[in-house]
C-alpha positions in Angstrom: 102.9 22.9 102.4 102.1 20.1 99.9 99.6 20.6 97.1 97.1 18.2 98.8 97.0 20.5 101.9 96.5 23.5 99.8 93.8 22.0 97.9 92.1 20.9 101.3 92.4 24.3 102.7 91.0 26.0 99.6 88.2 23.2 99.5 87.2 24.1 103.2 87.7 28.0 103.0 86.5 28.8 99.7 82.9 27.9 100.4 82.8 29.8 103.7 84.1 32.9 102.2 81.6 32.6 99.4 78.8 32.1 101.9 79.9 35.1 104.0 80.0 37.1 100.7 76.6 36.2 99.5 75.2 37.0 103.0 75.8 40.8 102.3 74.0 40.8 98.9 70.5 41.3 97.9 68.9 38.1 96.1 67.4 40.0 93.3 69.8 42.8 92.3 72.8 41.1 93.8 73.6 44.7 95.3 75.5 45.2 98.6 73.0 45.4 101.4 75.2 45.6 104.4 73.9 43.8 107.5 70.3 43.9 106.4 70.2 40.2 106.0 71.5 39.7 109.5 69.1 42.2 110.9 66.3 40.1 109.3 67.8 37.0 110.8 67.6 38.2 114.3 64.2 40.3 114.1 61.9 38.3 111.9 59.1 36.3 113.5 60.1 33.2 111.8 63.7 33.3 112.8 62.8 34.2 116.4 60.6 31.2 116.6 63.5 29.1 115.1 65.8 30.4 117.7 63.5 29.6 120.4 62.9 26.1 119.3 66.6 25.5 118.6 67.1 26.6 122.3 64.5 24.0 123.5 66.1 21.3 121.5 69.5 22.3 123.0 68.2 22.0 126.5 65.9 18.8 126.2 67.7 16.9 123.5 71.1 17.3 124.7 70.3 16.7 128.4 68.0 13.8 127.9 70.3 12.0 125.3 73.4 12.1 127.4 71.4 11.2 130.6 69.5 8.2 129.0 72.7 7.1 127.3 74.5 7.2 130.6 71.7 5.3 132.5 71.4 2.7 129.5 75.3 2.2 129.5 75.2 1.5 133.2 72.4 -0.8 133.2 73.4 -2.9 130.1 76.9 -3.2 131.6 75.3 -5.6 134.4 73.4 -8.0 132.3 74.5 -11.2 130.4 72.8 -10.2 127.2 74.8 -7.1 127.0 75.8 -7.3 123.2 72.3 -8.0 122.1 70.7 -5.1 124.3 73.5 -2.7 123.0 72.6 -3.8 119.4 69.0 -3.3 119.9 69.3 0.2 121.4 72.0 1.2 118.9 69.8 0.1 115.9 68.1 3.5 115.3 71.4 4.8 114.3 71.3 2.5 111.2 68.2 4.1 110.1 68.3 7.3 108.1 66.9 10.5 109.6 64.3 10.5 106.7 63.4 6.9 107.5 62.9 7.6 111.2 60.7 10.6 110.3 58.6 8.4 108.2 58.2 5.7 110.8 57.4 8.3 113.5 54.7 9.9 111.5 52.8 6.8 111.7 53.4 6.5 115.4 52.2 10.0 116.0 49.3 9.8 113.3 45.9 11.2 114.6 43.8 8.1 113.5 43.9 5.3 116.0 43.9 2.8 113.1 47.5 3.9 112.3 48.9 6.0 115.1 50.3 3.7 117.8 50.0 6.4 120.6 46.6 7.3 119.8 45.6 3.6 119.4 46.8 3.1 123.1 45.0 6.1 124.2 41.8 4.7 122.5 41.9 1.9 125.1 40.7 4.4 127.8 37.3 5.7 127.2 37.9 9.2 128.9 40.9 10.1 126.8 40.7 11.4 123.2 43.1 11.1 120.3 45.7 13.7 120.2 47.2 15.5 117.0 50.7 15.2 118.2 52.4 16.8 115.2 49.7 19.3 114.5 49.4 20.7 117.9 51.7 23.5 118.6 51.9 22.6 122.3 53.1 19.1 121.6 54.7 19.1 118.0 58.3 20.2 119.0 58.5 17.8 121.9 57.2 15.0 119.8 60.2 15.8 117.2 62.8 15.9 120.2 61.4 12.3 121.3 62.3 11.2 117.8 65.6 12.6 117.7 66.5 11.1 121.4 65.3 7.8 120.2 67.9 7.9 117.4 71.1 9.4 119.2 70.6 7.6 122.7 72.3 4.6 121.2 75.3 6.6 120.1 75.7 8.1 123.5 75.3 4.8 125.3 78.0 3.3 123.0 80.6 6.0 123.8 79.9 6.2 127.6 79.8 2.4 127.9 83.3 2.2 126.4 84.4 5.0 129.0 82.7 2.9 131.8 84.7 -0.2 131.1 87.9 1.8 131.2 87.4 2.7 134.8 89.6 0.6 137.0 87.8 -2.0 139.0 90.4 -1.5 141.8 89.3 2.0 142.4 85.6 1.0 142.6 86.4 -1.9 145.0 88.4 0.5 147.3 85.5 3.0 147.4 83.2 0.1 148.3 85.6 -1.0 150.8 85.6 2.4 152.4 82.0 2.1 152.9 80.4 3.9 149.8 77.3 2.4 148.5 76.6 1.9 144.9 75.1 5.3 144.3 78.0 7.2 145.9 80.4 5.0 144.1 79.0 5.9 140.7 78.5 9.6 141.6 81.7 10.4 143.4 84.0 8.0 141.6 82.8 6.9 138.1 81.3 10.1 136.9 84.5 12.2 137.8 86.6 9.7 135.8 84.5 9.7 132.7 83.7 13.4 132.8 85.8 14.0 129.8 83.9 11.5 127.9 80.7 12.9 129.0 81.7 16.3 127.9 82.9 15.0 124.4 79.2 13.4 124.0 77.5 16.7 125.3 79.3 18.8 122.9 78.7 16.3 119.9 74.8 16.4 120.7 75.1 20.3 121.0 76.6 20.3 117.4 73.8 17.9 116.2 71.1 20.2 117.8 72.5 23.3 116.1 72.2 21.8 112.7 69.1 19.8 113.1 66.9 19.6 110.0 66.0 16.1 108.5 63.6 15.2 111.3 61.8 18.5 111.4 61.6 18.9 107.5 60.2 15.2 107.1 57.7 15.4 110.0 56.4 18.9 109.9 58.4 20.9 107.5 58.6 23.6 110.2 54.9 24.0 110.5 52.9 24.3 113.7 55.7 26.4 115.4 58.3 23.6 114.9 60.5 25.6 112.8 64.4 25.6 113.5 67.3 27.6 112.1 68.5 25.2 109.5 65.0 24.4 108.2 64.6 28.2 108.0 67.8 28.4 106.0 66.4 25.8 103.5 63.3 27.8 103.2 64.9 31.1 102.3 67.2 29.4 99.7 64.8 27.1 97.9 61.2 28.3 98.5 61.8 32.0 99.0 64.8 32.2 96.8 66.4 34.6 99.2 70.2 33.6 98.8 71.4 36.5 100.8 69.1 35.6 103.8 70.0 31.9 103.6 73.6 32.8 103.4 73.5 35.0 106.6 71.6 32.1 108.6 74.4 29.8 107.3 77.0 31.9 108.7 75.2 32.3 111.9 74.8 28.6 112.3 78.6 28.2 111.6 79.4 30.9 114.2 77.3 28.8 116.6 79.0 25.6 115.8 82.5 26.7 116.0 82.8 27.1 119.8 81.3 23.5 120.3 83.9 22.1 117.7 86.8 23.8 119.3 85.8 22.4 122.6 85.7 18.9 121.2 89.0 19.4 119.5 90.5 20.6 122.8 89.0 17.6 124.8 90.5 15.2 122.1 93.8 16.8 122.4 93.8 16.5 126.3 93.0 12.8 125.9 95.6 12.1 123.3 98.2 14.0 125.7 97.2 11.6 128.6 97.6 8.6 126.5 
């Protein structure tokens, strides 16, 4: 085992071990408090709200991003201006999460003069302006839409490459056997790109579990939009509770590891096939 590999292992393992160690300490006295910080993480109202919101993100963001990415990949594959369409849809990936948050704050602004959505609503006399980011009933869903807008292009790119690798002979054979376009897509195309769909799905799950930028920039976790990563930031830099923040970080790491292992296994299976 070379020095470079040893250094890499130390570089990766030491911060993790240090975080786990801090999670068992009290922030002020640096005394050992056992699992008290973990009890707080699983019982406090703020953390329970964060867990609930992360679950909503996990279901809606992951499902919609993969679904929209697949639909867009199928549609743009059939148009002549495919490169231009893909470039436009992928463009949000070139914007930082902070920049996207600032842009969408104006889209959601309560004032019709600035907010695009409320300006559209003002066209209809019976509809009133909506505080998209200050209403707890809509704020979380508004943030999820921003994240979908940013990541659908990534999902489209990966899934489009998988679709192009489906042999045309197999699709033609399905059509000759009497299958219509929907049956061909559902029973032939989807099973053949299922491994890619799984990789994209697990990647989106990883993104959801550590989502922070959009929430912090647009609402800072207010109006019942808090997520686990944002609560970790608040405990560390606002409440100065290093033990609690470290415990939340360990929980995030534990939640991320299974998704990462699934991705690694999928990549190994694909490499073995090649």
